[in-house]
C-alpha positions in Angstrom: 74.3 -72.4 178.1 77.1 -74.9 177.3 78.1 -75.6 173.8 76.9 -78.9 172.3 79.1 -81.5 170.5 78.3 -80.1 167.0 79.2 -76.6 168.0 82.5 -77.8 169.6 83.4 -79.7 166.4 82.6 -76.7 164.3 84.9 -74.5 166.4 87.7 -77.1 166.3 87.5 -77.4 162.6 87.7 -73.6 162.3 90.9 -73.2 164.3 93.5 -72.1 161.6 96.6 -73.6 163.2 97.5 -77.0 161.8 100.1 -79.7 162.4 102.9 -79.2 163.3 101.8 -76.0 165.0 98.5 -77.0 166.4 98.3 -77.4 170.2 94.6 -78.2 170.8 93.2 -81.7 170.6 89.8 -81.4 172.2 87.4 -79.0 173.9 85.8 -80.5 177.0 83.6 -77.5 178.0 82.7 -74.2 176.5 80.1 -71.5 177.2 79.9 -67.7 177.0 82.3 -67.3 180.0 84.9 -70.1 179.8 86.5 -72.8 177.8 88.4 -76.0 178.8 90.5 -77.9 176.3 93.3 -80.5 176.2 96.5 -81.2 174.4 98.9 -84.1 174.6 102.5 -83.2 173.6 103.7 -85.9 171.3 107.1 -87.4 172.0 108.2 -86.5 168.4 107.2 -82.7 168.5 109.7 -80.9 166.2 111.0 -78.6 168.9 112.2 -81.3 171.3 115.2 -82.0 169.1 116.7 -78.7 170.1 115.0 -77.9 173.4 117.0 -79.6 174.9 118.9 -82.6 173.3 118.9 -85.5 175.7 116.6 -83.6 178.2 113.6 -82.4 176.1 111.1 -80.0 177.7 108.3 -78.0 176.1 109.5 -74.4 175.5 107.6 -71.6 177.3 106.7 -69.9 174.0 105.0 -73.1 173.0 103.0 -73.2 176.3 101.9 -69.6 175.6 100.8 -70.7 172.1 99.0 -73.6 173.6 97.1 -71.3 176.0 96.3 -69.0 173.1 94.9 -71.6 170.7 92.4 -72.7 173.3 91.8 -69.6 175.4 91.8 -67.0 172.6 91.5 -68.7 169.2 88.9 -71.4 169.8 87.1 -69.4 172.5 87.0 -66.3 170.2 85.7 -68.4 167.3 82.9 -69.7 169.6 82.0 -66.2 170.7 81.9 -64.9 167.2 79.7 -67.8 166.1 77.3 -66.9 169.0 77.2 -63.4 167.5 76.1 -64.8 164.2 79.4 -64.8 162.2 79.2 -67.6 159.6 81.5 -70.6 159.7 82.8 -69.7 156.2 83.9 -66.3 157.5 85.4 -67.9 160.7 87.5 -70.2 158.6 89.1 -67.2 156.8 90.2 -65.6 160.1 93.6 -65.9 161.8 94.1 -64.6 165.3 96.7 -61.9 165.9 97.9 -61.3 169.4 97.5 -57.8 170.7 98.8 -58.6 174.2 100.5 -61.2 176.3 100.6 -60.2 179.9 101.4 -61.5 183.4 102.6 -64.9 182.2 104.2 -67.0 184.9 105.6 -70.5 184.8 105.6 -72.9 187.7 106.2 -76.2 186.1 107.7 -78.1 183.2 105.9 -80.1 180.5 107.7 -83.2 179.2 107.2 -85.1 176.0 104.1 -87.3 176.1 102.3 -85.2 178.8 98.6 -84.3 178.5 97.7 -80.9 179.7 94.4 -79.2 180.5 93.9 -75.6 179.2 91.4 -73.3 181.0 90.3 -69.9 179.7 88.1 -67.4 181.5 86.7 -64.4 179.6 87.7 -61.0 180.9 86.0 -59.2 178.1 84.9 -59.7 174.5 84.2 -56.4 172.7 84.6 -55.1 169.1 86.2 -58.4 168.1 88.8 -58.3 170.9 89.0 -61.1 173.4 90.9 -60.9 176.6 91.2 -64.0 178.7 92.8 -65.4 181.8 94.3 -68.7 180.7 96.1 -71.5 182.5 97.7 -74.8 181.8 97.6 -77.6 184.3 98.3 -81.2 184.6 95.5 -83.8 184.7 95.9 -83.8 188.6 95.2 -80.0 188.7 98.8 -78.9 189.3 99.3 -75.5 187.6 102.1 -75.3 185.1 101.6 -71.7 183.8 99.0 -68.9 183.6 98.6 -65.5 182.2 96.4 -63.0 180.5 96.2 -63.1 176.7 94.4 -60.8 174.2 93.8 -61.2 170.5 91.5 -60.6 167.7 90.4 -62.4 164.5 91.7 -60.9 161.3 91.1 -61.8 157.7 94.6 -61.3 156.2 93.2 -61.3 152.7 90.9 -58.3 153.2 92.3 -54.9 152.4 
């Protein structure tokens, strides 16, 4: 069953990354098996000043982070919520990567571009989420893809 608007808003409000390091604007679709989100890279993103002056492009590490924020963080929060984890507990979690694998790049993202992020669950067990994630242009052209794994951790618990 697809997530409703209220659930999507709750998940978005629980994503711990914030400006200037938040790379998810919206969630278009989400259910137990997949998620689809969007992000538009602003012309004034902090990293464009140095990557590269006069010819700015989005760094690959930022594209990986963009895939992670939708495909692992937001998707993981949704799956935890479906298991009955409270929104208060979810807001205390940060996601730590346990694996980034098989990432390939086939395109460049320029300032001002809107991208679509698609995540497909490989597994979710014992709090670990493994997803196949991709970024594409609005016309469907793939920019990058890979397999990402992470888990939610409360850094304040001992």
